[in-house]
ROTORTOR-796964 format. One record per residue: x, y, z of N, C-alpha, C in turn; residue number from 1. Coordinates in Angstrom, 3 decimals, decimal comma. Layout:
<pts>
      n_u      n_v      n_w     ca_u     ca_v     ca_w      c_u      c_v      c_w seq
        X        Y        Z        X        Y        Z        X        Y        Z NUM
...
</pts>
This chain:
<pts>
      n_u      n_v      n_w     ca_u     ca_v     ca_w      c_u      c_v      c_w seq
   89,160  101,787  105,029   90,527  102,470  105,030   90,356  103,814  105,344   1
   91,282  104,236  106,231   91,220  105,482  106,517   91,595  106,606  105,488   2
   90,829  107,961  105,310   91,085  108,853  104,356   92,061  109,797  104,905   3
   92,852  110,256  104,007   93,680  111,297  104,294   93,689  112,523  103,206   4
   94,106  113,689  103,784   94,125  114,863  103,013   95,217  115,016  101,921   5
   95,207  115,549  100,772   96,356  115,548   99,983   96,148  116,958   99,081   6
   97,214  117,032   98,580   97,246  118,336   97,685   96,504  118,100   96,417   7
   95,677  119,047   95,835   94,876  118,832   94,448   95,818  118,516   93,597   8
   95,438  117,596   92,427   96,228  117,241   91,463   95,886  118,176   90,041   9
   96,981  117,870   89,218   96,598  118,078   87,706   96,143  117,022   87,004  10
   95,667  117,325   85,826   95,102  116,453   85,013   96,116  115,226   85,033  11
   95,718  113,812   85,409   96,717  112,912   85,291   97,126  112,559   83,937  12
   96,234  112,677   82,872   96,831  112,247   81,700   97,893  113,176   81,312  13
   98,015  114,520   81,768   99,143  115,332   81,671  100,472  115,030   82,384  14
  100,118  114,140   83,300  101,247  113,723   84,173  102,063  112,452   83,552  15
  101,212  111,610   82,940  101,730  110,298   82,691  100,779  109,660   81,661  16
  101,569  109,172   80,319  100,914  108,414   79,421  100,222  107,090   79,654  17
  100,823  106,592   80,898  100,335  105,427   81,235   98,904  105,027   81,856  18
   97,973  104,585   81,296   96,551  104,468   81,987   96,629  103,850   83,381  19
   97,452  102,955   83,783   97,468  102,295   85,093   97,753  103,456   86,114  20
   98,658  104,328   85,535   99,158  105,184   86,432   98,202  106,340   86,784  21
   97,524  106,695   85,652   96,420  107,682   85,584   95,541  107,006   86,597  22
   95,062  105,972   86,477   93,921  105,437   87,445   94,269  105,534   88,825  23
   95,663  105,107   89,192   96,065  105,240   90,542   96,041  106,687   91,033  24
   96,429  107,769   90,220   96,473  109,077   90,648   94,979  109,316   90,872  25
   94,267  109,194   90,194   92,738  109,518   90,237   92,067  108,780   91,460  26
   92,506  107,460   91,688   92,170  106,697   92,861   92,492  107,329   94,017  27
   93,806  107,607   94,242   94,401  108,147   95,502   93,834  109,480   95,689  28
   93,599  110,399   94,645   93,026  111,714   95,005   91,612  111,757   95,613  29
   90,748  110,843   95,301   89,332  110,424   95,394   89,290  109,979   96,830  30
   90,186  109,447   97,337   90,138  108,968   98,846   90,460  110,218   99,727  31
   90,811  111,434   99,257   91,133  112,369  100,079   89,817  112,990  100,675  32
   90,005  113,663  101,922   88,780  114,368  102,428   88,620  115,799  101,786  33
   89,522  116,296  101,138   89,535  117,624  100,505   89,104  117,647   98,939  34
   88,743  116,432   98,360   88,831  116,614   97,015   87,560  117,348   96,528  35
   87,732  118,084   95,529   86,857  119,135   95,178   85,696  118,562   94,169  36
   84,724  119,260   94,017   83,593  119,012   93,014   84,239  119,244   91,680  37
   84,903  120,084   91,401   85,692  120,027   90,153   86,573  118,996   89,726  38
   87,113  118,486   90,854   88,014  117,426   90,416   87,234  115,939   90,221  39
   86,021  115,879   91,028   85,242  114,716   90,903   84,594  114,834   89,400  40
   84,324  116,112   88,951   83,611  116,240   87,519   84,734  115,844   86,571  41
   85,882  116,180   86,588   86,946  115,924   85,680   87,304  114,214   85,796  42
   87,284  113,588   87,066   87,364  112,268   87,121   86,410  111,665   86,175  43
   85,097  112,055   86,422   83,943  111,441   85,730   84,129  111,348   84,323  44
   84,644  112,738   83,697   85,053  112,951   82,277   86,171  111,802   81,969  45
   87,216  111,769   82,902   88,279  110,971   82,398   87,885  109,428   82,279  46
   87,096  108,991   83,235   86,484  107,561   83,377   85,509  107,227   82,013  47
   84,617  108,190   81,948   83,684  107,966   80,782   84,431  108,109   79,301  48
   85,755  108,625   79,264   86,354  109,035   77,975   86,657  107,713   76,985  49
   87,007  106,469   77,970   86,940  105,252   77,191   86,984  104,013   77,914  50
   86,808  103,077   77,412   86,531  101,685   78,203   87,887  101,352   78,892  51
   88,915  101,661   78,259   90,437  101,552   78,685   90,428  102,155   80,200  52
   90,006  103,355   80,216   90,191  104,225   81,406   89,249  103,406   82,514  53
   88,052  103,162   82,129   87,086  102,434   83,088   87,731  101,070   83,561  54
   88,168  100,359   82,789   88,743   99,012   83,069   89,814   99,385   83,995  55
   90,720  100,364   83,785   91,923  100,613   84,556   91,720  100,975   85,959  56
   90,428  101,838   86,056   90,186  102,242   87,385   89,407  101,386   88,121  57
   88,647  100,489   87,572   87,819   99,515   88,169   88,807   98,469   88,673  58
   89,921   97,855   88,004   90,880   97,132   88,410   91,671   97,714   89,661  59
   91,934   98,880   89,555   92,481   99,659   90,708   91,686   99,638   92,177  60
   90,238   99,941   91,798   89,608   99,980   92,971   89,283   98,496   93,443  61
   89,258   97,380   92,905   89,230   96,029   93,161   90,623   95,653   93,850  62
   91,490   96,041   93,383   92,927   95,684   93,793   93,242   96,420   95,325  63
   92,379   97,504   95,495   92,517   98,180   96,575   91,625   97,492   97,717  64
   90,477   96,921   97,438   89,776   96,233   98,229   90,489   95,028   98,770  65
   91,128   94,308   97,904   91,808   93,137   97,850   93,159   93,307   98,971  66
   93,742   94,540   98,845   95,079   94,634   99,427   95,017   95,330  100,734  67
   93,807   95,623  101,167   93,543   96,599  102,548   94,361   96,018  103,450  68
   94,338   94,599  103,763   94,951   93,852  104,655   96,467   94,027  104,766  69
   96,949   93,634  103,539   98,464   93,864  103,451   98,888   94,993  103,464  70
   98,128   96,071  103,391   98,685   97,602  103,289   98,634   98,017  104,726  71
   97,653   97,398  105,456   97,576   97,566  106,974   98,961   97,100  107,602  72
   99,143   96,202  107,235  100,396   95,153  107,704  101,737   96,086  107,481  73
  101,818   96,826  106,311  102,946   97,476  105,935  102,904   98,762  106,998  74
  101,705   99,330  107,130  101,561  100,559  107,993  102,044  100,101  109,473  75
  101,388   98,985  109,872  101,802   98,555  111,329  103,179   98,419  111,536  76
  103,908   97,724  110,430  105,141   97,424  110,749  106,179   98,655  110,643  77
  105,903   99,531  109,671  106,526  100,761  109,672  106,347  101,502  111,110  78
  105,222  101,753  111,402  104,661  102,512  112,768  105,634  101,507  114,067  79
  105,559  100,394  113,910  106,333   99,705  115,061  107,742   99,934  115,018  80
  108,436  100,114  113,699  109,915   99,992  113,909  110,461  101,481  113,828  81
  109,878  102,439  113,314  110,370  103,759  113,000  109,621  105,016  113,866  82
  108,538  104,815  114,471  107,675  105,681  115,041  107,839  105,939  116,347  83
  108,397  106,965  116,830  108,145  107,195  118,403  106,832  107,057  119,211  84
  106,738  106,849  120,324  105,374  106,486  121,093  104,465  107,862  120,896  85
  105,218  108,921  120,961  104,158  110,315  120,721  104,910  111,046  119,878  86
  103,801  111,687  119,074  104,339  112,669  118,275  103,509  113,821  118,156  87
  103,869  114,998  117,934  103,155  116,276  117,663  102,161  116,108  116,770  88
  101,051  116,881  116,673   99,856  116,660  115,940  100,544  117,018  114,354  89
  101,113  117,797  114,099  101,791  118,257  112,745  102,579  116,936  112,180  90
  103,530  116,380  113,030  104,311  115,128  112,369  103,308  113,879  112,237  91
  102,183  113,744  113,145  101,371  112,562  112,966  100,581  112,736  111,647  92
  100,153  114,027  111,399   99,518  114,349  110,140  100,471  113,651  109,089  93
  101,743  114,168  109,080  102,625  113,635  107,949  102,873  112,172  108,061  94
  102,867  111,573  109,161  102,824  110,247  109,392  101,810  109,357  108,573  95
  100,432  110,036  108,742   99,273  109,415  108,179   99,429  109,486  106,727  96
   99,645  110,655  106,215  100,076  110,894  104,763  101,043  109,784  104,047  97
  102,345  109,564  104,824  103,072  108,672  104,416  102,680  107,273  104,338  98
  101,740  106,921  105,203  101,322  105,693  105,269  100,212  105,457  104,154  99
   99,384  106,585  103,906   98,634  106,529  102,584   99,297  106,262  101,292 100
  100,214  107,052  101,159  100,974  107,021   99,970  101,799  105,482   99,880 101
  102,258  105,065  101,059  102,896  103,581  100,952  101,809  102,711  100,582 102
  100,670  102,665  100,924   99,606  101,928  100,499   99,260  102,078   99,183 103
   99,406  103,328   98,806   99,055  103,664   97,354   99,948  103,127   96,380 104
  101,384  103,117   96,916  102,381  102,771   96,015  102,306  101,167   95,980 105
  101,659  100,465   96,835  101,587   99,074   96,846  100,548   98,627   95,930 106
   99,502   99,478   96,083   98,527   99,008   95,027   98,843   99,375   93,585 107
   99,434  100,480   93,144   99,892  100,751   92,028  100,933   99,691   91,447 108
  102,001   99,332   92,544  102,981   98,560   91,977  102,243   97,084   91,455 109
  101,363   96,624   92,241  100,691   95,483   91,815   99,865   95,392   90,632 110
   99,193   96,478   90,538   98,320   96,738   89,317   99,215   96,683   88,057 111
  100,556   97,438   88,086  101,353   97,489   87,105  102,069   96,139   86,778 112
  102,144   95,475   87,802  102,712   94,089   87,875  101,763   93,062   86,998 113
  100,616   93,186   87,482   99,604   92,184   86,859   99,341   92,533   85,429 114
   99,326   93,887   84,986   99,191   94,432   83,750  100,358   93,982   82,912 115
  101,638   93,929   83,509  102,746   93,796   82,752  102,765   92,228   82,512 116
  102,305   91,469   83,239  102,054   89,844   83,068  101,337   89,558   81,988 117
  100,330   90,448   81,942   99,152   90,139   80,605  100,096   90,526   79,461 118
  100,434   91,550   79,389  101,159   91,944   78,211  102,353   91,096   77,878 119
  103,276   90,351   78,768  104,280   89,576   78,490  103,669   88,173   77,893 120
  102,544   87,760   78,447  102,245   86,648   77,722  101,603   86,809   76,433 121
  101,022   87,953   76,082  100,745   88,294   74,888  101,957   88,353   73,919 122
  102,944   89,245   74,282  104,122   89,379   73,519  104,999   87,855   73,183 123
  104,715   87,253   74,209  105,505   85,891   74,005  104,736   85,123   72,901 124
  103,392   85,072   72,962  102,671   84,383   72,091  103,020   84,819   70,592 125
  103,122   86,202   70,502  103,592   86,827   69,072  104,883   86,473   68,861 126
  105,896   86,192   69,430  107,153   86,440   69,223  107,800   84,958   68,544 127
  108,834   85,023   67,767  109,742   84,005   67,466  110,613   83,523   68,474 128
  111,003   84,455   69,364  112,006   83,904   70,477  111,709   84,685   71,723 129
  111,847   84,184   72,725  111,628   84,819   73,982  112,221   84,329   75,088 130
  112,655   85,074   76,268  113,421   84,542   77,452  112,439   85,015   78,525 131
  112,606   84,199   79,588  111,899   84,459   80,922  112,795   85,314   81,800 132
  112,241   85,993   82,987  113,153   86,802   83,833  114,105   85,995   84,286 133
  115,527   86,336   84,147  116,687   85,697   84,707  117,331   84,692   83,469 134
  116,556   84,510   82,316  117,318   83,632   81,318  117,948   84,517   80,278 135
  118,775   83,901   79,443  119,616   84,283   78,396  119,331   83,055   77,207 136
  119,300   83,519   75,727  119,034   82,603   74,994  120,158   83,326   73,681 137
  120,707   82,411   73,051  121,446   82,871   71,911  120,990   81,900   70,811 138
  120,744   82,582   69,490  120,058   82,282   68,680  120,959   82,311   67,290 139
  121,264   81,241   66,519  122,023   81,271   65,219  120,974   81,588   64,367 140
  121,182   82,714   63,325  120,384   83,014   62,457  120,766   82,398   60,829 141
  119,899   82,210   59,938  120,406   81,794   58,701  121,433   82,302   57,839 142
  121,443   83,708   58,058  122,560   84,405   57,451  124,060   84,522   58,109 143
  123,954   83,653   59,407  125,191   83,653   59,890  125,391   84,500   61,314 144
  124,317   85,567   61,307  124,259   86,276   62,457  123,925   85,647   63,672 145
  124,102   86,241   64,751  123,749   85,739   65,960  123,047   86,676   67,078 146
  121,994   86,265   67,694  121,426   87,229   68,616  121,402   86,674   69,846 147
  121,895   87,409   71,047  121,745   87,070   72,283  120,618   87,524   72,944 148
  119,618   87,181   73,462  118,488   87,767   74,080  118,885   87,888   75,685 149
  118,631   88,997   76,271  118,723   89,247   77,510  117,700   88,773   78,242 150
  117,460   89,012   79,543  116,381   88,596   80,410  115,108   89,135   79,877 151
  113,913   88,483   80,002  112,518   88,782   79,739  112,603   89,823   78,457 152
  112,895   89,027   77,582  112,979   89,739   76,017  112,290   88,811   75,132 153
  111,594   89,647   74,181  110,768   88,876   73,053  111,093   89,817   71,829 154
  111,171   88,792   70,750  111,457   89,398   69,318  111,095   88,463   68,341 155
  110,789   89,281   67,081  110,492   88,467   65,786  111,690   88,676   64,851 156
  111,897   87,619   63,829  112,804   87,703   62,891  112,033   87,752   61,476 157
  112,210   88,826   60,758  111,754   88,702   59,511  112,679   88,964   58,416 158
  113,342   88,031   57,779  114,232   88,102   56,638  113,635   88,017   55,290 159
  113,924   89,033   54,432  113,683   89,077   53,010  114,965   89,253   52,048 160
  114,602   89,146   50,915  115,824   89,251   49,995  116,372   90,770   50,021 161
  115,516   91,769   50,368  115,877   92,927   50,481  116,512   93,624   51,793 162
  116,061   92,722   52,954  116,556   93,387   54,228  116,609   92,119   55,301 163
  117,231   92,129   56,506  117,189   91,328   57,634  116,403   92,220   58,632 164
  115,189   91,975   59,115  114,620   92,980   60,002  114,081   92,317   61,524 165
  114,521   92,784   62,259  114,386   92,212   63,680  113,289   93,060   64,567 166
  112,169   92,685   64,985  111,055   93,410   65,590  111,450   93,220   67,136 167
  111,914   94,166   67,847  112,123   94,002   69,388  110,708   94,196   70,209 168
  110,114   93,300   70,624  108,804   93,439   71,313  109,047   93,924   72,505 169
  110,160   93,483   73,126  110,357   94,077   74,658  111,825   93,510   74,865 170
  112,380   94,211   75,900  113,708   93,737   76,501  115,023   94,131   75,588 171
  115,798   93,341   75,706  117,313   93,690   75,142  117,911   92,625   74,437 172
  118,616   92,805   73,211  119,276   91,823   72,659  120,647   92,342   72,092 173
  121,567   91,544   72,052  122,832   91,726   71,381  122,967   91,135   70,283 174
  123,285   91,921   69,195  123,413   91,581   67,776  124,607   91,449   67,084 175
  125,304   90,266   66,947  126,482   90,055   66,152  126,159   89,703   64,513 176
  126,398   91,011   63,887  125,652   90,741   62,447  126,858   90,304   61,350 177
  126,350   89,235   60,621  127,142   88,837   59,493  126,965   89,851   58,452 178
  128,260   90,465   57,720  128,301   91,523   56,541  127,501   90,885   55,436 179
  126,587   91,909   54,963  125,561   91,753   53,661  125,308   92,892   53,354 180
  126,035   93,616   52,339  125,727   94,881   52,229  124,334   95,364   51,360 181
  124,077   94,223   50,652  122,985   94,155   49,980  121,479   93,912   50,725 182
  121,848   93,290   51,873  120,745   93,146   52,955  121,021   93,788   54,249 183
  120,519   95,119   54,488  120,895   95,591   55,928  120,098   94,888   56,934 184
  120,718   95,125   57,931  120,143   94,380   59,277  119,591   95,401   60,133 185
  118,332   95,250   60,431  117,714   96,482   61,070  116,799   96,045   62,237 186
  117,033   96,640   63,418  116,362   96,286   64,620  115,522   97,385   64,884 187
  114,330   97,224   65,178  113,254   98,359   65,649  112,317   98,045   66,784 188
  111,821   98,759   67,409  110,960   98,586   68,295  109,558   99,350   67,911 189
  109,669   99,763   66,696  108,285  100,366   66,215  108,309  101,961   66,464 190
  109,174  102,384   67,118  109,638  103,888   67,027  110,733  104,359   66,625 191
  111,828  103,629   66,890  112,975  103,945   66,324  113,657  102,717   65,698 192
  114,606  102,814   64,888  115,423  101,582   64,384  116,940  101,931   64,370 193
  117,673  100,688   64,318  119,131  100,731   64,419  119,483   99,629   63,159 194
  120,291  100,497   62,474  120,675   99,734   61,005  122,026   99,457   60,921 195
  122,287   98,262   60,577  123,799   98,080   60,575  124,033   96,995   59,091 196
  125,218   96,854   58,644  125,737   96,108   57,624  126,521   94,889   58,296 197
  127,584   95,366   58,905  128,400   94,240   59,638  129,042   94,743   60,788 198
  128,471   94,343   61,865  128,782   94,995   63,321  128,348   94,008   64,277 199
  128,492   94,841   65,672  127,927   93,992   66,754  127,475   95,216   67,695 200
  126,282   95,040   68,164  125,681   95,982   69,132  124,647   95,627   69,845 201
  124,201   96,242   70,856  123,075   96,103   71,615  121,955   96,851   71,444 202
  120,900   96,473   71,621  119,435   97,302   71,550  118,685   97,081   72,635 203
  118,315   97,960   73,458  117,290   97,727   74,694  115,892   98,464   74,302 204
  114,926   97,896   74,573  113,531   98,759   74,513  113,048   99,038   75,874 205
  112,972  100,208   76,359  112,265  100,773   77,242  110,803  100,926   77,063 206
  110,132  101,293   78,349  108,701  101,620   77,905  108,381  102,785   76,898 207
  109,241  103,720   76,971  109,129  104,674   75,974  110,318  105,181   75,425 208
  111,303  104,323   75,003  112,787  104,864   74,728  113,403  103,563   74,092 209
  114,461  103,737   73,250  115,323  102,874   72,526  116,706  103,143   72,980 210
  117,544  102,318   73,438  118,952  102,516   73,630  119,836  101,680   72,901 211
  120,865  102,009   71,985  121,798  101,535   71,217  123,204  101,723   71,951 212
  123,935  100,562   71,935  125,257  100,448   72,172  126,030   99,776   71,289 213
  127,099  100,301   70,750  128,026   99,737   69,715  129,104   99,257   70,303 214
  129,596   98,118   70,079  130,761   97,268   70,724  131,798   97,058   69,436 215
  131,326   97,200   68,228  132,044   96,698   67,040  131,365   97,432   65,824 216
  132,254   98,242   65,001  131,661   98,579   63,742  130,864   99,965   64,062 217
  129,782  100,275   63,165  129,205  101,473   63,229  127,601  101,043   63,001 218
  126,729  101,905   63,659  125,228  101,627   63,470  124,642  103,022   63,409 219
  123,656  103,033   62,265  122,905  104,273   61,998  121,492  104,060   62,897 220
  121,259  104,943   63,683  120,071  104,901   64,410  119,077  106,111   63,949 221
  118,032  105,698   63,725  116,984  106,679   63,223  115,745  106,515   63,763 222
  114,974  107,771   63,786  113,456  107,890   64,251  112,542  107,285   62,921 223
  111,681  106,584   63,410  110,791  105,844   62,390  109,827  106,696   61,840 224
  109,460  107,980   62,460  108,482  108,899   62,077  109,040  110,237   61,922 225
  110,272  110,363   61,506  110,984  111,731   61,290  112,118  111,467   60,477 226
  112,699  112,509   59,877  113,874  112,578   59,153  115,117  112,858   59,972 227
  115,358  111,960   60,798  116,444  112,175   61,719  117,239  110,909   62,151 228
  118,466  110,987   61,973  119,340  109,893   61,893  120,674  110,248   62,446 229
  121,375  109,210   63,063  122,498  109,573   63,695  123,501  108,526   63,474 230
  124,833  108,516   63,278  125,867  107,411   63,071  126,438  107,188   64,718 231
  126,526  105,992   65,148  126,877  105,665   66,348  128,288  104,751   66,243 232
  129,339  105,073   66,652  130,485  104,307   66,382  130,852  103,429   67,628 233
  132,062  102,776   67,476  132,430  101,737   68,578  132,620  102,718   69,864 234
  132,322  101,793   70,990  132,228  102,240   72,168  131,505  103,620   72,440 235
  130,243  103,809   71,719  129,484  104,942   71,927  128,081  104,194   72,145 236
  127,111  105,299   72,474  125,655  105,060   72,811  124,889  106,044   72,715 237
  123,447  105,792   72,188  122,581  106,720   71,906  121,168  106,371   72,420 238
  120,303  107,334   72,520  118,848  106,771   73,092  117,909  107,600   72,410 239
  116,880  106,884   72,179  115,683  107,716   71,476  114,681  107,487   72,515 240
  114,148  108,781   72,808  113,199  108,870   73,627  112,197  110,188   73,577 241
  110,966  110,298   73,804  110,164  111,318   73,792  110,142  111,835   72,348 242
  110,392  111,057   71,319  110,304  111,545   69,954  111,474  112,155   69,448 243
  112,745  111,888   70,067  114,039  112,656   69,757  114,993  111,688   69,985 244
  116,010  111,640   69,085  117,201  111,074   69,246  118,210  111,859   70,218 245
  118,521  111,279   71,303  119,511  112,116   72,094  120,868  112,228   71,695 246
  121,724  113,037   72,305  123,253  113,056   71,983  123,999  111,817   71,949 247
  124,891  111,595   71,259  125,679  110,389   71,312  126,655  110,543   72,433 248
  126,953  109,596   73,175  127,920  109,601   74,442  128,704  108,356   74,452 249
  129,717  108,438   75,270  130,712  107,413   75,175  130,001  106,172   76,146 250
  130,333  104,900   75,991  129,699  104,049   76,556  130,729  103,228   77,016 251
  130,470  102,613   78,538  131,304  101,567   79,014  130,912  100,506   78,821 252
  131,496   99,767   77,764  131,139   98,427   77,273  131,079   97,295   78,323 253
  132,120   97,283   79,273  132,216   96,285   80,233  131,067   96,281   81,287 254
  130,586   97,536   81,508  129,487   97,729   82,305  128,324   97,298   81,671 255
  128,098   98,114   80,498  126,762   98,275   79,912  126,281   96,679   79,362 256
  127,475   95,869   78,882  127,255   94,542   78,570  127,578   93,511   79,346 257
  127,787   93,970   80,656  128,249   92,924   81,915  126,893   91,875   81,976 258
  125,790   91,861   81,617  124,855   91,007   81,502  125,160   89,836   80,671 259
  125,922   89,845   79,836  126,438   88,530   79,000  127,221   87,640   79,733 260
  127,853   88,343   80,806  128,756   87,614   81,748  127,943   87,099   82,910 261
  126,702   87,514   82,999  125,911   87,220   83,961  126,025   88,166   85,162 262
  126,241   89,209   84,894  126,508   90,395   86,009  125,891   91,559   85,693 263
  125,507   92,259   87,059  124,855   93,655   86,905  125,927   94,409   87,639 264
  126,480   95,717   87,013  127,405   96,338   87,609  126,549   97,777   87,842 265
  126,721   98,393   88,925  126,152   99,669   89,188  127,356  100,371   89,845 266
  127,495  101,545   89,098  128,530  102,496   89,628  127,751  103,988   90,129 267
  127,516  104,201   91,284  126,998  105,231   91,855  125,557  105,512   91,212 268
  124,613  104,441   91,157  123,339  104,812   90,529  122,379  104,845   91,803 269
  121,374  105,671   91,321  120,260  105,796   92,318  119,446  104,624   92,617 270
  119,250  104,391   93,688  118,335  103,165   94,406  117,150  102,711   93,498 271
  116,415  103,777   92,970  115,385  103,583   92,017  115,646  102,984   90,700 272
  116,709  103,427   90,197  117,313  102,899   88,884  117,833  101,339   89,047 273
  118,522  101,172   90,136  119,021   99,920   90,560  117,586   98,926   90,907 274
  116,786   99,288   91,501  115,706   98,417   91,779  114,888   98,108   90,188 275
  114,855   98,989   89,536  114,105   98,836   88,304  115,081   97,835   87,347 276
  116,256   97,767   87,510  117,150   96,859   86,673  117,086   95,537   87,367 277
  117,120   95,371   88,823  117,137   94,073   89,365  115,785   93,590   88,946 278
  114,655   94,127   89,055  113,288   93,576   89,002  113,295   93,056   87,446 279
  114,347   93,348   86,445  113,986   92,605   85,005  114,683   91,190   85,333 280
  115,312   90,835   86,311  115,874   89,623   86,437  114,991   88,721   87,570 281
  114,075   89,358   87,923  113,264   88,527   89,050  111,751   88,097   88,546 282
  111,302   87,081   89,062  109,890   86,899   88,804  108,972   87,259   89,741 283
  108,671   88,586   89,770  108,072   89,235   90,707  108,465   90,813   90,756 284
  108,192   91,391   91,750  108,590   92,956   91,833  109,008   93,399   93,281 285
  110,065   94,118   93,215  110,562   95,016   94,292  109,876   96,398   94,190 286
  109,373   96,910   95,318  108,605   97,992   95,245  109,436   98,945   96,301 287
  109,802  100,229   95,981  110,332  101,045   96,973  108,888  102,048   97,416 288
  108,462  101,642   98,681  107,241  102,450   99,057  107,688  103,875   99,683 289
  108,901  103,896  100,032  109,450  105,118  100,773  110,134  106,234   99,711 290
  109,423  106,929   99,341  110,076  107,983   98,233  111,214  108,465   98,570 291
  111,562  108,717   99,848  112,979  109,053  100,362  114,094  108,350  100,078 292
  113,708  107,020   99,655  114,907  106,047   99,416  115,276  106,168   97,875 293
  114,571  106,757   97,133  114,811  106,783   95,561  116,273  107,183   95,162 294
  116,576  108,149   95,691  118,042  108,620   95,352  119,191  108,403   96,032 295
  118,875  107,228   97,032  120,009  106,975   97,868  121,083  106,250   96,839 296
  122,326  106,303   96,974  123,352  105,919   95,953  123,702  104,343   96,170 297
  123,698  103,596   95,140  124,258  102,241   95,164  125,397  102,006   94,362 298
  126,403  101,050   94,735  127,656  100,539   93,623  127,713   99,108   94,023 299
  127,932   98,348   93,045  128,217   97,012   93,488  128,027   96,171   92,192 300
  128,463   94,853   92,335  128,478   93,982   91,022  127,628   92,789   91,630 301
  126,461   92,456   91,013  125,643   91,594   91,414  125,754   90,541   90,406 302
  125,162   89,216   90,771  124,867   88,117   89,960  123,583   87,908   89,362 303
  123,120   87,954   88,034  122,001   87,943   87,286  121,355   86,865   87,864 304
  121,942   85,579   88,284  121,270   84,519   88,633  120,638   84,683   90,187 305
  121,098   85,479   90,764  120,632   85,625   92,146  120,317   86,777   92,493 306
  119,092   87,296   91,808  118,458   88,833   92,180  118,030   89,050   93,523 307
  117,699   88,144   94,179  117,203   88,321   95,694  118,387   88,642   96,591 308
  119,804   87,813   96,188  120,978   88,308   96,966  121,189   89,685   96,580 309
  120,940   90,401   95,380  121,187   91,655   95,232  120,412   92,546   96,250 310
  118,871   92,192   96,512  118,263   92,909   97,422  118,813   92,741   98,729 311
  119,277   91,561   99,225  119,934   91,388  100,529  121,234   92,425  100,801 312
  121,807   92,571   99,514  123,037   93,369   99,601  122,652   94,784   99,544 313
  121,666   95,235   99,047  121,024   96,605   99,088  120,450   96,950  100,544 314
  119,837   96,026  101,081  119,534   96,210  102,501  120,407   96,407  103,476 315
  121,525   95,514  103,195  122,570   95,704  104,503  123,728   96,898  104,266 316
  123,651   97,271  102,889  124,558   98,311  102,628  123,877   99,635  103,078 317
  122,745   99,962  102,518  121,732  101,091  102,950  121,142  101,217  104,093 318
  121,125  100,057  104,855  120,442   99,906  106,209  119,015  100,195  106,070 319
  118,225   99,609  105,248  116,951   99,829  104,948  115,990   98,622  105,407 320
  114,677   98,791  105,531  114,040   97,748  105,817  113,149   96,919  104,918 321
  112,733   95,895  104,930  111,938   95,315  103,759  110,821   94,207  104,467 322
  109,754   94,059  103,603  108,611   93,118  104,018  108,224   92,459  102,803 323
  108,563   90,948  102,935  108,005   90,163  101,805  106,419   89,872  102,023 324
  105,637   90,238  101,110  104,352   89,861  101,328  103,920   88,570  100,418 325
  104,900   88,210   99,576  104,904   86,763   99,024  106,073   86,513   98,555 326
  106,317   85,322   97,865  107,527   85,017   97,243  108,227   86,048   96,346 327
  107,062   86,677   95,447  107,591   87,332   94,409  107,412   88,867   94,657 328
  106,815   89,375   95,962  106,703   90,730   96,203  107,368   91,204   97,313 329
  108,371   91,961   97,145  109,221   92,563   98,207  108,765   94,078   98,363 330
  108,771   94,678   99,521  108,590   96,078   99,701  109,727   96,621  100,411 331
  110,342   97,520  100,056  111,500   98,344  100,628  111,140   99,754  101,150 332
  111,614  100,067  102,485  111,051  101,165  103,163  111,996  101,805  104,154 333
</pts>
């Protein structure tokens, strides 16, 4: 595959804590014609630092080899639909770089997808209850509480005489808690916790954050490794991320909990956020391979049971193109 020049990069470990993303950044940089000896030395140090780094990079290299033909199809389709017959040299260089970044995005997206699938299988195996993409499940607990698991969610239930504890392995749950002052009801993702006595609230686990929305009563949200806690009241929400509990904000309950009615509601959201949300309900991945599309604004109401219809609606509204590499992998550009 043709190599293209790119700007020098900083240490990928400073840019992202995700090893898969670090491997992708290193792989993309090492394809450039102007990669420096210093960067190559830094890469070797990173590669040798741990077996996890080595495995992530080797997977990336293997995926690149496997996906060379699909990436060329993307390049050819973009060129045929969007590029004039003649371009000045400077514009042509920009085109080459965009093609390279599109291919890199494709490889990274599939690498993350494969890694996520392995993680999902392991979490499902560990969990007491779990749902697949697009599924919801309501569980009645022994104490009279009820949990509704949203799409692609896994959790464990650990009840003792002293407390009722839920470990949210991934995803999102809505908790309608039966009152019991002597046995607090706690939901945690390992980094932060939401504690209630008798209330109703939702908790969503992100890659590096926890969001709590209260629809009834009051919930105490605390960081597990710090003396930091806040009280969140009815129609309020708060997030924990990067080691800190953020400010308490008002919550639009009808929008935030629309998934319980089988809906996704977006009110002037960037396309990148909309795609991330729709991906939660699909068995596969939608990839934005044109970074210029990320901040395009989307509003609408979509059916969680028809995530592909949401893709069609986005394409029609924003007048953007797509390419289906398989039933599960859709590229937007």
